[in-house]
DOTI-716305 format. One record per atom (N, C-alpha, C): residue number from 1; atom name; x, y, z; chain. Coordinates in steps of 0.001 Angstrom, whole numbers, always signed. Last residue first. Layout:
! DOTI-716305
NUM, CA, X, Y, Z, A
...
END
This chain:
! DOTI-716305
182, N, +7003, +3829, -20384, A
182, CA, +7472, +3338, -21431, A
182, C, +6465, +2785, -22594, A
181, N, +5781, +4702, -17971, A
181, CA, +5990, +5664, -19017, A
181, C, +6653, +5164, -20240, A
180, N, +5658, +2648, -16254, A
180, CA, +4370, +3053, -16905, A
180, C, +4552, +4164, -17955, A
179, N, +8263, +2317, -15602, A
179, CA, +7657, +1467, -16275, A
179, C, +6288, +1738, -16954, A
178, N, +8586, +4665, -14067, A
178, CA, +9423, +4749, -15295, A
178, C, +8909, +3537, -16107, A
177, N, +7218, +3958, -11721, A
177, CA, +6597, +5214, -12480, A
177, C, +7411, +5081, -13859, A
176, N, +8858, +1905, -10683, A
176, CA, +7582, +1778, -11104, A
176, C, +6875, +2657, -11951, A
175, N, +11087, +3670, -10185, A
175, CA, +11131, +2594, -10858, A
175, C, +10111, +2283, -11368, A
174, N, +9710, +5239, -8053, A
174, CA, +10453, +5737, -9299, A
174, C, +10430, +4669, -10401, A
173, N, +9643, +3578, -6107, A
173, CA, +8415, +4140, -6698, A
173, C, +8781, +4700, -7827, A
172, N, +11885, +2821, -5442, A
172, CA, +11310, +1826, -5736, A
172, C, +10008, +2317, -6557, A
171, N, +13027, +5511, -4549, A
171, CA, +13728, +4817, -5701, A
171, C, +12664, +3672, -6149, A
170, N, +11242, +5741, -2343, A
170, CA, +11256, +6474, -3171, A
170, C, +12102, +6094, -4819, A
169, N, +12697, +3612, -825, A
169, CA, +11079, +3493, -1220, A
169, C, +11062, +4229, -2271, A
168, N, +15065, +4627, -378, A
168, CA, +15047, +3532, -948, A
168, C, +13550, +3205, -1626, A
167, N, +14597, +6919, +1144, A
167, CA, +14965, +7150, -124, A
167, C, +14991, +5747, -959, A
166, N, +12903, +7736, +3642, A
166, CA, +12825, +6460, +3200, A
166, C, +13205, +6526, +1738, A
165, N, +12531, +9990, +5259, A
165, CA, +11961, +9890, +3975, A
165, C, +11925, +8724, +3396, A
164, N, +13004, +7968, +8076, A
164, CA, +12656, +9156, +7607, A
164, C, +11915, +9229, +6211, A
163, N, +13023, +5462, +9344, A
163, CA, +13635, +5374, +8088, A
163, C, +13535, +6701, +7417, A
162, N, +12337, +4360, +11905, A
162, CA, +13061, +5324, +11668, A
162, C, +14071, +5398, +10253, A
161, N, +10323, +2337, +12714, A
161, CA, +11488, +1897, +11785, A
161, C, +12522, +3058, +11576, A
160, N, +8282, +3916, +13559, A
160, CA, +9161, +3261, +14653, A
160, C, +10459, +2697, +13814, A
159, N, +6890, +4441, +11320, A
159, CA, +7640, +5409, +11867, A
159, C, +8729, +4913, +12932, A
158, N, +7702, +1601, +9175, A
158, CA, +6718, +2699, +9566, A
158, C, +7655, +3671, +10227, A
157, N, +8063, -1069, +8732, A
157, CA, +8570, -138, +7536, A
157, C, +7714, +1060, +7890, A
156, N, +8197, -2905, +10807, A
156, CA, +6965, -2824, +10144, A
156, C, +7012, -1522, +8911, A
155, N, +11522, -3858, +10679, A
155, CA, +10293, -3848, +11480, A
155, C, +9124, -3671, +10347, A
154, N, +13690, -3770, +9247, A
154, CA, +12949, -2626, +9143, A
154, C, +11760, -2512, +9808, A
153, N, +15622, -6058, +8768, A
153, CA, +15436, -5620, +10022, A
153, C, +14937, -4243, +9717, A
152, N, +16161, -5900, +5290, A
152, CA, +16636, -6303, +6398, A
152, C, +16018, -5537, +7561, A
151, N, +13572, -6140, +2826, A
151, CA, +14398, -5104, +3611, A
151, C, +14855, -5866, +4898, A
150, N, +12937, -7345, -112, A
150, CA, +13009, -7630, +1264, A
150, C, +13824, -6816, +1775, A
149, N, +10538, -7067, -2915, A
149, CA, +11846, -6797, -2478, A
149, C, +11907, -7043, -836, A
148, N, +9207, -8555, -5699, A
148, CA, +9426, -8561, -4304, A
148, C, +10734, -8016, -3948, A
147, N, +6549, -7686, -8067, A
147, CA, +8236, -8060, -7745, A
147, C, +8010, -7984, -6172, A
146, N, +3618, -9337, -8494, A
146, CA, +4360, -8056, -8138, A
146, C, +6053, -8873, -7836, A
145, N, +1276, -11069, -8783, A
145, CA, +2146, -10734, -9810, A
145, C, +3094, -9634, -9700, A
144, N, -132, -11750, -6574, A
144, CA, -430, -10528, -7163, A
144, C, +482, -10334, -8265, A
143, N, +1202, -14169, -5723, A
143, CA, +76, -14258, -6156, A
143, C, -468, -13052, -6849, A
142, N, +3867, -12839, -5147, A
142, CA, +3916, -13913, -5863, A
142, C, +2336, -14039, -6593, A
141, N, +3250, -11347, -3029, A
141, CA, +3876, -10769, -4232, A
141, C, +3576, -11649, -5473, A
140, N, +2444, -13151, -933, A
140, CA, +1287, -12282, -1460, A
140, C, +1963, -11643, -2912, A
139, N, +4645, -14378, -674, A
139, CA, +3867, -15606, -1289, A
139, C, +2782, -14466, -1796, A
138, N, +6345, -12549, +602, A
138, CA, +6774, -12902, -716, A
138, C, +5455, -13605, -1541, A
137, N, +4753, -12436, +3208, A
137, CA, +4778, -11080, +2068, A
137, C, +5319, -11704, +605, A
136, N, +5293, -15089, +3832, A
136, CA, +4121, -14650, +3504, A
136, C, +4013, -13532, +2636, A
135, N, +8293, -15048, +4360, A
135, CA, +7541, -15677, +3343, A
135, C, +6357, -15356, +2819, A
134, N, +8013, -13074, +6524, A
134, CA, +8521, -12632, +5098, A
134, C, +8281, -13642, +3920, A
133, N, +5006, -12359, +8046, A
133, CA, +6378, -12889, +7901, A
133, C, +6831, -12781, +6616, A
132, N, +3699, -9433, +9539, A
132, CA, +3832, -10401, +8452, A
132, C, +5081, -11181, +8308, A
131, N, +3851, -7831, +11765, A
131, CA, +2585, -7930, +11212, A
131, C, +2355, -8982, +9799, A
130, N, +6508, -7645, +12481, A
130, CA, +5751, -8359, +13296, A
130, C, +4501, -8435, +12920, A
129, N, +9195, -7977, +10286, A
129, CA, +7907, -7391, +10329, A
129, C, +6984, -8200, +11323, A
128, N, +11739, -8623, +9628, A
128, CA, +11472, -8730, +11213, A
128, C, +10063, -8198, +11489, A
127, N, +12362, -8377, +6853, A
127, CA, +12970, -9576, +7756, A
127, C, +12309, -9783, +9098, A
126, N, +9854, -6865, +5039, A
126, CA, +10964, -6592, +5953, A
126, C, +11211, -8173, +6836, A
125, N, +8817, -6240, +1790, A
125, CA, +8606, -6641, +3109, A
125, C, +9633, -6543, +3920, A
124, N, +7053, -4785, -715, A
124, CA, +8323, -4734, +141, A
124, C, +7808, -5048, +1370, A
123, N, +5834, -5299, -4122, A
123, CA, +5703, -5654, -2420, A
123, C, +7160, -5576, -1960, A
122, N, +5140, -3476, -6797, A
122, CA, +6144, -4134, -6210, A
122, C, +5689, -4213, -4653, A
121, N, +3454, -3804, -9870, A
121, CA, +3565, -3438, -8641, A
121, C, +4741, -4395, -8004, A
120, N, +2068, -2817, -13014, A
120, CA, +3250, -3039, -12420, A
120, C, +3250, -2886, -10851, A
119, N, -1378, -4436, -13351, A
119, CA, -713, -3150, -13709, A
119, C, +656, -3724, -12712, A
118, N, -3296, -6558, -12730, A
118, CA, -2643, -6280, -14062, A
118, C, -1825, -4909, -14558, A
117, N, -2620, -8918, -9975, A
117, CA, -2962, -7211, -10489, A
117, C, -2454, -7168, -11815, A
116, N, -4421, -11806, -9532, A
116, CA, -3344, -11171, -9974, A
116, C, -3422, -9969, -10425, A
115, N, -5911, -12049, -6331, A
115, CA, -5837, -12081, -7715, A
115, C, -5035, -11324, -8382, A
114, N, -6375, -12513, -3526, A
114, CA, -4899, -12919, -4259, A
114, C, -5007, -12739, -5763, A
113, N, -7633, -10810, -1028, A
113, CA, -7689, -11247, -2260, A
113, C, -6402, -11806, -2655, A
112, N, -7769, -12151, +2361, A
112, CA, -7028, -11169, +1643, A
112, C, -7148, -11527, +145, A
111, N, -10952, -12826, +3742, A
111, CA, -9687, -13117, +3412, A
111, C, -8971, -12184, +2276, A
110, N, -10482, -9873, +5877, A
110, CA, -10185, -11023, +5384, A
110, C, -11266, -11936, +4667, A
109, N, -11161, -7500, +6873, A
109, CA, -10486, -7569, +5791, A
109, C, -10162, -8950, +5152, A
108, N, -12022, -7902, +9416, A
108, CA, -13351, -7463, +8360, A
108, C, -12511, -7552, +6852, A
107, N, -10017, -8019, +10961, A
107, CA, -10502, -9227, +10382, A
107, C, -11400, -9032, +9538, A
106, N, -8752, -5819, +12192, A
106, CA, -8653, -5694, +10693, A
106, C, -9244, -7030, +10172, A
105, N, -9416, -5894, +15001, A
105, CA, -10054, -4883, +14257, A
105, C, -9917, -4880, +12625, A
104, N, -7534, -7892, +16004, A
104, CA, -9223, -8157, +15681, A
104, C, -9715, -7206, +14786, A
103, N, -4397, -7238, +14584, A
103, CA, -5220, -7253, +15643, A
103, C, -6680, -7487, +15048, A
102, N, -1950, -10007, +13258, A
102, CA, -2742, -8742, +13264, A
102, C, -3774, -8700, +14180, A
101, N, -730, -12472, +13725, A
101, CA, +144, -11386, +13304, A
101, C, -601, -10017, +13116, A
100, N, -2272, -14256, +14477, A
100, CA, -1168, -14033, +15251, A
100, C, -268, -12873, +14899, A
99, N, -4592, -14271, +12875, A
99, CA, -4581, -13735, +14256, A
99, C, -3467, -13457, +14924, A
98, N, -4019, -13790, +9530, A
98, CA, -3386, -14361, +10484, A
98, C, -3856, -13786, +11863, A
97, N, -5211, -12317, +7589, A
97, CA, -5775, -13853, +7674, A
97, C, -5020, -14524, +8897, A
96, N, -3737, -10144, +7147, A
96, CA, -5161, -10089, +7988, A
96, C, -5554, -11263, +8240, A
95, N, -968, -9139, +7370, A
95, CA, -1437, -10412, +6945, A
95, C, -2617, -10410, +7778, A
94, N, +13, -6036, +5631, A
94, CA, -606, -6659, +7080, A
94, C, -1359, -8018, +6681, A
93, N, +2521, -5518, +3640, A
93, CA, +1333, -5975, +3481, A
93, C, +735, -6770, +5075, A
92, N, +4768, -3443, +3136, A
92, CA, +4660, -4280, +4431, A
92, C, +3024, -4561, +4664, A
91, N, +3610, -1680, +541, A
91, CA, +4505, -1882, +1543, A
91, C, +4310, -2418, +2663, A
90, N, +3229, -1687, -2989, A
90, CA, +2573, -2348, -1632, A
90, C, +3681, -2551, -567, A
89, N, +3046, +637, -5264, A
89, CA, +4060, +193, -4489, A
89, C, +3214, -370, -3320, A
88, N, +1523, +139, -8442, A
88, CA, +1436, +175, -6995, A
88, C, +2582, -362, -6485, A
87, N, +199, +1941, -11549, A
87, CA, +1122, +843, -11002, A
87, C, +958, +1048, -9419, A
86, N, -1778, +2953, -12800, A
86, CA, -588, +3134, -13290, A
86, C, +67, +1923, -12702, A
85, N, -4985, +1636, -13116, A
85, CA, -4282, +1957, -11899, A
85, C, -2760, +1895, -12945, A
84, N, -8738, +1409, -13775, A
84, CA, -7058, +1382, -14230, A
84, C, -6520, +2170, -13280, A
83, N, -10661, -602, -11578, A
83, CA, -10321, +506, -12620, A
83, C, -8937, +541, -12583, A
82, N, -11855, -2784, -10421, A
82, CA, -11249, -3025, -11681, A
82, C, -10872, -1918, -12178, A
81, N, -13393, -3178, -8112, A
81, CA, -13941, -2086, -8939, A
81, C, -13065, -2207, -10374, A
80, N, -13176, -5587, -6628, A
80, CA, -14289, -5048, -6599, A
80, C, -14622, -4025, -7985, A
79, N, -10321, -5872, -6622, A
79, CA, -11286, -7211, -6936, A
79, C, -12624, -6603, -7150, A
78, N, -9455, -3632, -6035, A
78, CA, -9071, -4060, -7274, A
78, C, -10248, -5204, -7775, A
77, N, -10101, -3630, -3052, A
77, CA, -10755, -2696, -3949, A
77, C, -10531, -2977, -5222, A
76, N, -8559, -5757, -1819, A
76, CA, -9888, -5658, -2187, A
76, C, -10282, -4787, -3080, A
75, N, -6103, -4817, -2524, A
75, CA, -6333, -5882, -3429, A
75, C, -7671, -6204, -3371, A
74, N, -6002, -2268, -1131, A
74, CA, -6061, -2142, -2597, A
74, C, -6457, -3534, -3172, A
73, N, -6364, -3445, +1440, A
73, CA, -7511, -2539, +821, A
73, C, -7428, -2647, -536, A
72, N, -4182, -4505, +1728, A
72, CA, -5400, -5565, +1719, A
72, C, -6225, -4674, +1206, A
71, N, -2471, -2216, +2005, A
71, CA, -2132, -3168, +777, A
71, C, -3506, -4279, +693, A
70, N, -3553, -918, +4205, A
70, CA, -3736, -388, +2973, A
70, C, -3476, -1298, +1836, A
69, N, -2273, -2192, +6283, A
69, CA, -3667, -2733, +6025, A
69, C, -4215, -2029, +4491, A
68, N, +770, -1507, +5000, A
68, CA, +189, -2302, +5789, A
68, C, -1351, -2590, +5590, A
67, N, +258, +1234, +2406, A
67, CA, +1054, +621, +3505, A
67, C, +109, -356, +4546, A
66, N, +795, +2126, -900, A
66, CA, +228, +1500, +45, A
66, C, +922, +1094, +1045, A
65, N, +381, +4014, -3558, A
65, CA, +1543, +3628, -2507, A
65, C, +840, +3421, -1271, A
64, N, -566, +4022, -6940, A
64, CA, -1042, +3804, -5351, A
64, C, +301, +3341, -4652, A
63, N, -622, +6152, -9492, A
63, CA, +119, +5511, -8907, A
63, C, -386, +5337, -7385, A
62, N, -3938, +6392, -11412, A
62, CA, -2820, +7003, -10588, A
62, C, -2031, +5970, -9975, A
61, N, -4989, +7529, -14804, A
61, CA, -4719, +6415, -13667, A
61, C, -3503, +6500, -12738, A
60, N, -5558, +10971, -14392, A
60, CA, -5255, +9719, -15264, A
60, C, -4809, +8610, -14341, A
59, N, -6749, +12574, -12358, A
59, CA, -6928, +12982, -14144, A
59, C, -6431, +11732, -14875, A
58, N, -8683, +11109, -9815, A
58, CA, -7466, +11224, -10492, A
58, C, -7686, +11549, -12016, A
57, N, -11092, +9979, -9151, A
57, CA, -10899, +11545, -9113, A
57, C, -9693, +11875, -9676, A
56, N, -11116, +7401, -9070, A
56, CA, -11901, +8113, -10096, A
56, C, -11524, +9553, -10126, A
55, N, -9387, +7170, -6730, A
55, CA, -8945, +6814, -8138, A
55, C, -9698, +7488, -9148, A
54, N, -11287, +8291, -4788, A
54, CA, -9879, +8977, -5124, A
54, C, -9209, +8512, -6379, A
53, N, -13281, +6415, -4926, A
53, CA, -13401, +7832, -5217, A
53, C, -12179, +8682, -5444, A
52, N, -12037, +4167, -4171, A
52, CA, -12255, +4162, -5260, A
52, C, -12919, +5613, -5630, A
51, N, -11138, +4944, -1379, A
51, CA, -10190, +4627, -2497, A
51, C, -10625, +4789, -3585, A
50, N, -13939, +5031, -87, A
50, CA, -12892, +6012, -239, A
50, C, -11876, +5997, -1252, A
49, N, -14809, +2066, -788, A
49, CA, -15462, +3415, -1438, A
49, C, -14588, +4611, -1388, A
48, N, -12885, +851, +1189, A
48, CA, -13174, +604, -476, A
48, C, -13795, +1642, -1298, A
47, N, -13893, +1790, +3527, A
47, CA, -12565, +2034, +2875, A
47, C, -12353, +1744, +1359, A
46, N, -16619, +919, +3700, A
46, CA, -16296, +2396, +3537, A
46, C, -14848, +2585, +2954, A
45, N, -16316, -1896, +3417, A
45, CA, -17039, -1207, +2342, A
45, C, -16662, +321, +2215, A
44, N, -14637, -2370, +6050, A
44, CA, -14093, -2628, +4351, A
44, C, -14952, -1834, +3446, A
43, N, -13852, -1, +8309, A
43, CA, -14846, -1128, +7828, A
43, C, -14506, -949, +6405, A
42, N, -11531, -66, +11138, A
42, CA, -11865, +158, +9647, A
42, C, -13190, -630, +9319, A
41, N, -11117, +1713, +13450, A
41, CA, -12143, +856, +13558, A
41, C, -12444, +685, +11933, A
40, N, -9204, +4072, +12922, A
40, CA, -9046, +2762, +14174, A
40, C, -10105, +1528, +14135, A
39, N, -10033, +5585, +11348, A
39, CA, -8675, +4865, +10987, A
39, C, -8580, +3978, +11992, A
38, N, -12898, +6535, +9639, A
38, CA, -12486, +6022, +11036, A
38, C, -11049, +5254, +10712, A
37, N, -12997, +7717, +7286, A
37, CA, -13845, +8461, +8175, A
37, C, -13267, +7798, +9447, A
36, N, -9865, +8217, +5448, A
36, CA, -11017, +7137, +6017, A
36, C, -11682, +8115, +7153, A
35, N, -8270, +9597, +2384, A
35, CA, -8988, +9617, +3825, A
35, C, -9899, +8597, +4088, A
34, N, -5478, +9217, +475, A
34, CA, -6732, +8579, +806, A
34, C, -7121, +8456, +2009, A
33, N, -3394, +11721, +175, A
33, CA, -3926, +10916, +1013, A
33, C, -5200, +10707, +737, A
32, N, -1318, +12575, -2698, A
32, CA, -2681, +12957, -1977, A
32, C, -3041, +11574, -1187, A
31, N, +1073, +13906, -4589, A
31, CA, +807, +12977, -3468, A
31, C, -357, +13575, -2795, A
30, N, +1774, +16159, -6197, A
30, CA, +1250, +14952, -6860, A
30, C, +955, +13904, -5886, A
29, N, +3524, +17802, -4509, A
29, CA, +2006, +18115, -4725, A
29, C, +1034, +16902, -5427, A
28, N, +5662, +16735, -2284, A
28, CA, +5386, +16534, -3678, A
28, C, +3911, +16634, -3871, A
27, N, +6189, +16601, +595, A
27, CA, +7047, +17123, -219, A
27, C, +6892, +17242, -1849, A
26, N, +4093, +15392, +1916, A
26, CA, +4576, +16805, +2189, A
26, C, +5475, +17550, +1279, A
25, N, +4178, +12870, +966, A
25, CA, +3128, +13564, +747, A
25, C, +3216, +15246, +956, A
24, N, +6654, +11996, +2462, A
24, CA, +6437, +11942, +772, A
24, C, +5284, +13243, +427, A
23, N, +5542, +12142, +4844, A
23, CA, +6842, +13069, +4192, A
23, C, +6831, +13034, +3027, A
22, N, +3822, +10335, +4964, A
22, CA, +3298, +11444, +5231, A
22, C, +4448, +12697, +5024, A
21, N, +5070, +7739, +4560, A
21, CA, +4012, +8259, +3594, A
21, C, +3704, +9744, +3803, A
20, N, +7047, +7956, +6727, A
20, CA, +7509, +8024, +5392, A
20, C, +6448, +8496, +4346, A
19, N, +5941, +9614, +9526, A
19, CA, +5721, +8284, +8566, A
19, C, +6312, +8639, +7332, A
18, N, +5765, +11673, +11090, A
18, CA, +7022, +11291, +10834, A
18, C, +7104, +9894, +9811, A
17, N, +2842, +11971, +11278, A
17, CA, +3524, +12942, +10782, A
17, C, +4949, +12637, +10342, A
16, N, +1287, +8663, +10680, A
16, CA, +1736, +9796, +11557, A
16, C, +2557, +10898, +10656, A
15, N, -1157, +7180, +8831, A
15, CA, +307, +7476, +9125, A
15, C, +620, +8572, +9834, A
14, N, -3641, +5272, +10092, A
14, CA, -3168, +6305, +9555, A
14, C, -1882, +6185, +9447, A
13, N, -4963, +3038, +11709, A
13, CA, -4418, +4064, +12659, A
13, C, -3949, +5367, +11713, A
12, N, -4163, +828, +9185, A
12, CA, -4746, +1009, +10386, A
12, C, -4155, +2153, +11227, A
11, N, -2505, +2378, +6528, A
11, CA, -3234, +1331, +7074, A
11, C, -3793, +1942, +8270, A
10, N, -3038, +4790, +3567, A
10, CA, -2161, +4184, +4809, A
10, C, -3295, +3244, +5293, A
9, N, -2204, +5334, +463, A
9, CA, -3218, +4531, +1036, A
9, C, -2476, +4096, +2488, A
8, N, -1767, +8045, -1550, A
8, CA, -1184, +7755, -580, A
8, C, -2042, +6741, +192, A
7, N, -1706, +8229, -5315, A
7, CA, -2351, +8084, -3991, A
7, C, -1815, +7345, -2852, A
6, N, -247, +10644, -7054, A
6, CA, +166, +9496, -6593, A
6, C, -605, +9384, -5274, A
5, N, -759, +11159, -10744, A
5, CA, -1256, +11503, -9245, A
5, C, -672, +10326, -8599, A
4, N, +1685, +10992, -13175, A
4, CA, +708, +10416, -12518, A
4, C, +340, +11285, -10973, A
3, N, +2415, +13792, -15445, A
3, CA, +3001, +12917, -14468, A
3, C, +1808, +12525, -13699, A
2, N, +1707, +14444, -18667, A
2, CA, +1384, +14480, -17611, A
2, C, +1693, +13621, -16484, A
1, N, +4270, +15365, -21283, A
1, CA, +3603, +14312, -20679, A
1, C, +3113, +14901, -19209, A
END
C-alpha cells in the first residue's frame, strides 16, 4: 500500500529550520512543503492556489499538516476546491477574526470558514497561545468536526516553544494516518 504524501502548510513567515514542521520534512521524504511566493504579506488567492497545486500534484489524497495561518488556509482552500484529502493535523490555528490575537497582514484570511471537514482531522491548541484563545481553538475544532487536543503551556507550538521534533505531534499524525488506512 502506498503511504500518503504529507503536505506541510506553514503559516505567516514560513517555518524556520528549527520549527517542528521543518524537522519533520527533513526526516521523511513523504513530507513536502507548500511554498508561497510571499510569506510575510500573504495573499489569500495566491496561497489557496499554491495549496491546490500541491494537493493536485499528490499521487493519492494527501495528509495535511498545517500550522497557524496555514490552518485558516486549509479551511479556505477546502471551501473553494473540495478536493480529496486523507486527513489533516491543524496545529495552533491563528484566530484571523481577532485583531487582539493576530497581526493586520492576515486580515485578508477573515472570516475563517467554519464548514465541517469531510476527512479525519485533529486541531491542537495550547493553553497559552498568544494567537488563539484555547476556547476559540476548541470551537474551531467543533465547527470543523475535528478532534481537539489541548497542550499545556506550549505557546504557539512553534520554534519558540522549544518542542524540537515534537514527538507528540508525530503520534497525532500517525493516529490520523492509521484512521485513513482502515
